[in-house]
C-alpha positions, 0 to 999 in steps of 0.5 A: 513529523507533521501531525494530521490528527485533527483531519484524520481522527476517527477515519477508518483505513484498511491496509493490505500486506500489513504484517511487516515492512511498510504495511506494519509501519503504516498501521502504526503511524495511522493509529498514532494519528487517530485513524481506526486501522484494519490490518490484512495479510495472509500472515494471521498471527503477525497481524494479530500481534500487531493489532494487539500492540496498537490497541495496547498503546491506545489505538483502535485496530483489528486484524483480518486474515486476507489473501488479496488475490482471492476476491472472496477473501477481500470482499469478506474483509471489506464486509467485516470492516464495515460491520465493525466500523460502519465505513471505510475512508482509506484503502492502502494497497500495499501488499506486493511480491517480487519473488522469484527474481529472475529472467523471463525464461527462468521463472515458471509461468505459475510463479510469474502469475502469482506476482500478477495475482497479488500486485495487480489483481489484488489492487483490483479486488480491493477497489472492486470491493471497497468502491461501492461503499465509498461511492454511496457515501460520496467520499474516500481515498485510495492509495496504491503503492507504486514503484520506479519500476512502473516506469522502466524495465529492470533485469530480472523484474519483468513480473514486478515492473509490469505489475507496477505499471498496471498499478499505475494505470489502476490509479489513473483509471480510478481517478478518471472514473470516480474523482467526480464522485468524491473519491480520491485515487493516488499512488506513491513510489517510495524508492528503495525501502529497508524491508525484507523485499530488499534482502531478497533483492540483494541475494538475487545478485541481478541488476544494480539494485541488488548491489545497494546496501541496507544503509542506502534504503529509507526506513518504512516509517518514512513511507508510512508518514508519506502515506498518511500525508497522502490521505489528507487534503493537502496532497489532493493536487496529486490525485490521479498520479504517482508521488515520488518520495525521492523528491525532496520537495515531497519529503518536505510536504509530508513532514520528513527531514 
């Protein structure tokens, strides 16, 4: 894997949904590259354990319990990050839900809304809280985890597809409004990844994705490497759009075999 340590050394990244899967792998990879990492998730014990692990290996990490659907908690997490590290260079909007999986009339409106609260409002909340500091400094990078679901409807995923399409528009809107202020915004569509989400998708038995085996999915460490690459100037040409990790050329660009 490529090493971006020189460029990323001592930058500060806040990662949502960092208790497991893509978020946890990203925190570890970024710490390896010399980035100071702030882990946020609702699972306080899990992110504290991960922060301790990163620190024991020579990294610099803190854990902040945060529900991204709650703006007050997000605003507090941003404030605590700046108090600890003095700035925020990178925001990784990774927190996401897909449960419950089901057709539109099989999902309670309140459950459908929870997915939107995390997957859409969660990104907006982080943007709203983090962008003013980035704008004041004239630099910053926003990386939103997108999905192929942003581009095509999948049976049983009306909430998830809608939310990822909205996440893509938030990436584009952020780019349009803040690119001239030195702030980068880019999305990553990783494809299917071997995480707990895929376990739940398989158990649902709905749509072709549920028929995939664990071996069909890429490891979260690949996504972590891609996210780290997107935080570098080498990826600047993709600002304002999604990058697909299914693209072999992109895999090569970010140092994946």
